[in-house]
C-alpha positions, -999 to 999 in steps of 0.1 A, spaced: -425 81 407 -413 48 390 -389 30 409 -367 -1 394 -349 -24 418 -320 -44 405 -324 -80 421 -294 -96 404 -274 -92 437 -279 -81 471 -290 -46 474 -293 -38 510 -285 0 513 -296 7 477 -331 -8 481 -338 11 514 -329 43 498 -350 37 470 -380 23 488 -379 51 514 -375 80 490 -412 81 484 -443 65 498 -463 72 467 -462 50 437 -475 66 405 -476 35 385 -500 19 409 -522 47 419 -517 37 455 -499 50 484 -478 36 514 -479 49 549 -447 48 570 -442 43 607 -409 47 622 -406 34 658 -381 43 686 -388 22 717 -370 16 750 -382 -14 771 -373 -26 805 -382 -62 811 -388 -77 847 -381 -113 843 -396 -121 878 -430 -107 872 -429 -112 834 -440 -75 831 -423 -47 811 -425 -9 806 -417 10 777 -417 43 759 -424 47 722 -418 76 698 -435 71 666 -431 92 634 -461 86 613 -463 96 578 -495 101 561 -488 95 523 -523 92 514 -545 119 499 -569 119 528 -569 139 560 -569 116 592 -587 127 622 -584 94 640 -558 66 643 -558 31 657 -532 11 675 -531 -28 679 -529 -40 714 -524 -77 706 -516 -91 741 -551 -80 753 -564 -110 733 -551 -133 761 -577 -125 786 -608 -142 797 -638 -131 777 -616 -116 749 -628 -121 713 -601 -148 706 -614 -164 738 -649 -163 727 -641 -175 692 -620 -204 703 -647 -215 725 -676 -213 699 -660 -223 666 -667 -259 657 -630 -269 654 -609 -248 676 -571 -245 674 -560 -272 700 -532 -247 712 -560 -223 723 -591 -242 730 -605 -229 763 -572 -220 778 -576 -185 778 -608 -184 798 -589 -202 825 -559 -179 828 -551 -163 862 -543 -126 867 -506 -132 866 -509 -154 835 -530 -131 813 -515 -108 786 -521 -72 785 -508 -39 770 -519 -6 785 -511 28 774 -507 53 801 -500 84 781 -502 95 744 -496 128 727 -494 139 691 -469 168 683 -468 175 720 -505 178 725 -527 154 744 -550 131 726 -581 113 737 -580 75 735 -601 45 745 -589 9 748 -616 -14 731 -602 -49 733 -571 -53 712 -576 -19 696 -566 15 710 -590 41 695 -574 76 693 -592 109 685 -567 133 673 -565 169 687 -555 180 651 -558 162 619 -529 146 601 -529 162 566 -519 145 534 -481 141 529 -474 152 563 -457 137 594 -470 134 630 -450 126 660 -467 103 687 -451 98 720 -464 72 744 -458 54 776 -470 19 779 -467 -14 801 -473 -48 794 -475 -83 808 -464 -114 788 -492 -142 788 -484 -178 794 -474 -193 759 -508 -200 741 -507 -186 705 -475 -174 688 -462 -151 716 -459 -158 753 -438 -170 782 -425 -204 794 -434 -224 765 -438 -264 768 -402 -264 755 -391 -242 782 -384 -211 762 -388 -180 785 -400 -154 761 -413 -152 726 -420 -116 722 -441 -111 690 -471 -87 689 -458 -72 720 -458 -35 715 -486 -9 707 -486 -10 669 -501 16 645 -528 1 622 -523 1 585 -544 27 564 -545 21 527 -568 27 497 -596 8 515 -593 28 547 -583 17 581 -576 -19 589 -581 -19 627 -591 -56 629 -594 -72 663 -570 -100 672 -588 -134 672 -560 -154 662 -554 -150 624 -527 -130 604 -515 -95 605 -511 -64 582 -486 -36 590 -468 -6 579 -433 -6 567 -409 16 587 -376 16 606 -374 2 640 -348 15 666 -354 -8 698 -336 -9 730 -344 -39 753 -332 -40 788 -332 -74 805 -315 -96 829 -279 -101 818 -281 -138 817 -306 -137 788 -296 -142 753 -318 -125 726 -324 -129 689 -352 -117 664 -357 -90 640 -331 -61 635 -293 -58 634 -276 -58 669 -259 -25 673 -238 -31 704 -224 -68 699 -192 -60 717 -212 -50 747 -235 -80 746 -212 -110 737 -232 -142 736 -217 -149 702 -227 -118 686 -194 -100 691 -167 -98 663 -141 -125 666 -111 -116 687 -129 -86 704 -131 -85 741 -166 -80 754 -169 -51 778 -178 -60 814 -213 -59 825 -224 -36 854 -254 -44 873 -279 -70 869 -292 -62 835 -280 -54 800 -294 -34 773 -297 -48 737 -299 -24 709 -314 -32 677 -321 -14 644 -344 -30 617 -346 -9 584 -379 -10 564 -398 -38 581 -435 -39 591 -430 -55 626 -404 -63 651 -401 -97 670 -376 -108 697 -372 -138 718 -351 -144 749 -338 -171 772 -307 -176 793 -303 -211 779 -300 -203 742 -271 -214 723 -262 -192 694 -248 -204 661 -242 -183 631 -230 -186 596 -219 -159 571 -230 -168 535 -211 -158 504 -239 -133 496 -231 -114 528 -264 -127 546 -256 -139 582 -277 -169 593 -283 -170 632 -299 -200 649 -307 -198 686 -320 -227 704 -319 -246 737 -294 -274 736 -311 -307 748 -307 -343 736 -337 -342 714 -329 -307 699 -293 -302 694 -283 -327 667 -310 -316 643 -303 -279 648 -267 -284 642 -278 -301 609 -302 -274 601 -273 -249 595 -264 -268 564 -300 -263 550 -310 -226 559 -283 -209 537 -293 -233 509 -328 -224 512 -320 -186 511 -300 -192 481 -326 -211 461 -355 -187 470 -333 -159 461 -327 -172 427 -364 -182 419 -385 -158 439 -364 -126 442 -331 -117 461 -336 -117 497 -332 -80 507 -318 -81 543 -285 -89 556 -295 -116 581 -321 -142 589 -325 -158 622 -341 -191 631 -352 -191 668 -367 -218 690 -399 -206 705 -435 -197 697 -461 -226 694 -452 -242 661 -438 -219 631 -444 -183 627 -429 -158 605 -416 -123 612 -393 -98 594 -358 -111 592 -367 -140 617 -389 -170 626 -400 -187 658 -402 -225 656 -406 -252 680 -375 -271 683 -384 -307 692 -387 -320 657 -372 -346 636 -349 -332 608 -374 -334 580 -400 -315 601 -373 -290 613 -360 -282 577 -396 -282 563 -409 -257 588 -378 -235 584 -382 -234 546 -420 -225 549 -412 -197 574 -384 -185 554 -404 -183 522 -429 -160 542 -398 -134 540 -409 -130 503 -447 -130 505 -454 -119 540 -423 -98 546 -417 -80 514 -446 -85 490 -468 -83 520 -504 -85 508 -531 -79 534 -531 -113 550 -566 -107 565 -581 -101 532 -560 -123 510 -545 -151 534 -540 -175 504 -517 -149 486 -493 -153 517 -498 -188 529 -506 -203 496 -477 -187 477 -455 -195 507 -464 -231 507 -459 -233 469 -422 -217 473 -414 -239 503 -425 -272 485 -403 -263 456 -375 -253 480 -376 -287 498 -376 -306 467 -344 -287 457 -325 -286 490 -336 -315 510 -353 -344 491 -361 -343 455 -398 -349 445 -413 -354 411 -444 -339 423 -436 -314 452 -471 -298 452 -490 -331 455 -497 -324 491 -513 -291 483 -535 -307 456 -546 -334 480 -554 -309 506 -576 -290 482 -593 -322 470 -601 -330 506 -616 -295 513 -639 -299 482 -651 -334 495 -656 -321 530 -686 -299 517 -671 -271 540 -651 -251 513 -656 -212 513 -644 -188 486 -608 -178 491 -621 -142 490 -636 -147 525 -620 -125 551 -594 -145 572 -612 -139 605 -646 -149 592 -642 -185 578 -669 -207 595 -642 -233 605 -605 -232 610 -602 -262 587 -617 -246 559 -594 -215 564 -563 -234 566 -570 -257 536 -581 -226 514 -552 -205 525 -525 -232 524 -536 -258 500 -559 -240 473 -536 -210 476 -505 -231 465 -527 -249 439 -536 -214 424 -500 -207 418 -491 -241 405 -522 -243 381 -512 -209 368 -482 -227 353 -506 -252 336 -528 -223 321 -500 -200 310 -469 -223 310 -444 -227 336 -418 -205 320 -442 -176 317 -455 -183 352 -418 -185 367 -409 -151 350 -441 -136 364 -430 -145 399 -398 -126 396 -418 -98 378 -443 -98 406 -413 -93 432 -397 -65 411 -430 -46 406 -448 -51 439 -420 -54 467 -430 -32 496 -463 -22 480 -491 -44 494 -504 -59 462 -537 -75 459 -551 -104 436 -557 -81 407 -521 -68 407 -509 -105 407 -530 -117 378 -522 -84 358 -484 -93 361 -493 -130 347 -513 -114 319 -484 -92 309 -460 -121 309 -484 -145 290 -502 -121 266 -535 -140 279 -567 -127 296 -568 -143 329 -596 -124 349 -619 -155 345 -592 -175 365 -593 -152 394 -631 -149 393 -638 -186 393 -610 -200 416 -609 -172 441 -644 -157 444 -663 -191 440 -662 -227 451 -670 -239 417 -648 -269 408 -631 -284 377 -642 -318 365 -636 -327 329 -640 -361 312 -631 -379 281 -667 -390 271 -662 -410 240 -642 -420 210 -660 -424 176 -642 -439 144 -646 -418 113 -630 -439 87 -593 -429 84 -600 -403 112 -613 -403 147 -636 -380 166 -629 -375 204 -655 -360 225 -648 -342 258 -673 -331 284 -672 -304 310 -689 -316 341 -677 -292 367 -688 -256 368 -654 -240 363 -640 -239 326 -604 -245 320 -582 -249 288 -574 -285 282 -541 -304 274 -552 -336 258 -525 -362 252 -532 -390 227 -508 -420 229 -505 -445 200 -499 -480 200 -465 -475 182 -453 -455 215 -457 -420 199 -479 -394 214 -492 -360 206 -510 -333 224 -541 -314 214 -544 -281 231 -579 -266 235 -576 -231 249 -606 -213 263 -620 -187 240 -621 -161 268 -583 -165 272 -580 -145 240 -548 -166 230 -527 -196 236 -501 -207 260 -466 -211 244 -456 -248 239 -440 -261 270 -406 -279 270 -408 -318 274 -444 -320 263 -455 -340 231 -457 -324 199 -488 -301 200 -517 -294 178 -537 -264 185 -575 -269 183 -601 -243 180 -611 -224 211 -636 -240 236 -664 -215 245 -672 -220 282 -709 -220 274 -704 -254 256 -706 -284 279 -691 -307 252 -664 -304 226 -657 -327 198 -623 -328 179 -612 -348 151 -577 -363 146 -562 -376 114 -556 -412 127 -576 -443 127 -590 -453 161 -575 -487 161 -541 -469 163 -549 -453 196 -537 -467 229 -550 -441 253 -566 -406 254 -558 -386 286 -566 -351 299 -536 -336 315 -512 -363 325 -491 -337 342 -518 -336 370 -515 -298 372 -551 -293 364 -571 -295 397 -597 -317 384 -616 -331 415 -625 -364 396 -596 -378 377 -610 -412 371 -630 -400 339 -599 -382 326 -585 -412 305 -597 -438 282 -575 -468 274 -581 -491 246 
């Protein structure tokens, strides 16, 4: 089945109908599982413990018969001796938010998720808790293209705030409830992805969430999903002029529904202030924060920027597909979730807008494109960093080089000697620093440099085509590269193979200029191990300039001339096996003022001191 989604305007109901109509996509040869949750949870704010029931309708759209399933029990990571604890205490550069804190948690400070009963289609199943994974042996297999109904009772304890989720943060937020429920693991063409939780990223199944949270009536909640009973709740969610129903008893039940998301987060605090803004597109922006002297002013100003960011990203990266987005004070920094983000509140305005823009951009690359972040963290964090840098330049402070920070981060990584290939599984980098620089900085450079290789117009069209083609389908690096090949007409597998799968670097030099009568020979040298096409700009003493374009032979074509660039002359292809290349121009050498490789600085050349000769 081939699906086409019109992204020219919001498509809330339509896109859900189209996406949910089938979990199998013929044009990709792949499938998407579905997991629809219904949960009722009762929170005790005195003990920080909760009890819940879960009904999960799991759809096996794969061609495989499943005999086992796996649930994530993320909160179990916050116990002394867990894999997250051991990893944090053994890695050379531990996350300062974690350090050895987990090892010191007391019984009432740890986190846990415990399943007390589980059935499939009314039959008991055998299950075993193994750290942060529940291993389930099924009483009967789940056949291809069939559904199974899992019913579960579970209980949990919210850990003190350490990493992403938790209670009683340093800013006084009571609950940041992410990764809080037993969550079915993803199964795709590579099989199960039941990765233990050691502090990295996530991979989930799209589905519908119907969640009821019962909690002390003084608490204000926000997060993923549309509130179904606003006129019972109040707290700024109710329609204007509608009288809120009186609350009976000490608790109140919040009812949320979230269509076609791969996770559900919520946060709660009795001190939250709730601001909201309805955009012309129909998207409602919610801000929830604790009003204090160092928070309120900047959060009020933030409401000027969140809608602008949504508008910019929708235009350049694909129409935002949900009817709301919430920015909520909580967590331990900034972390993305469907339809919402948790961010710490005590920031200056620049920092607050910046982290909002970054976490919002995840709504595209983690929320809808949703590559497997464990296998391809750079396709989420890197593409998100690229998108948020452009957004910040557009809505907050204009920059001639918005990606300069990403390039600098990549160059520092190379010089550190600790770089690992971007194909490394996110959990298995030797250092946190190498992971972060590869995922965030080098990943952003991958996207920016794509514009150098194929031209920015083709790259930008490719970004929108990527959204249209691969939204809600968990693409991988090959899928992205193929989109860019189709937009540009160039062969790009070499770029992926060098920049993703190796740590080989780019280093080109202008080696020499040799007079040849009325002509001039210019010799270029490839010093680094990674080949690239070259934009060589020659500036003359009369102020004019021209570009000599040297495509790689293995690109099987040329990028289109780019707007704003000097008049271009296309040289013969440069085979990657040749370490030097000499070109001849029809100008005398004494007319030349300078010769420079890539004045645009989009080429990630690790030594730019040898990129230019001046005369």
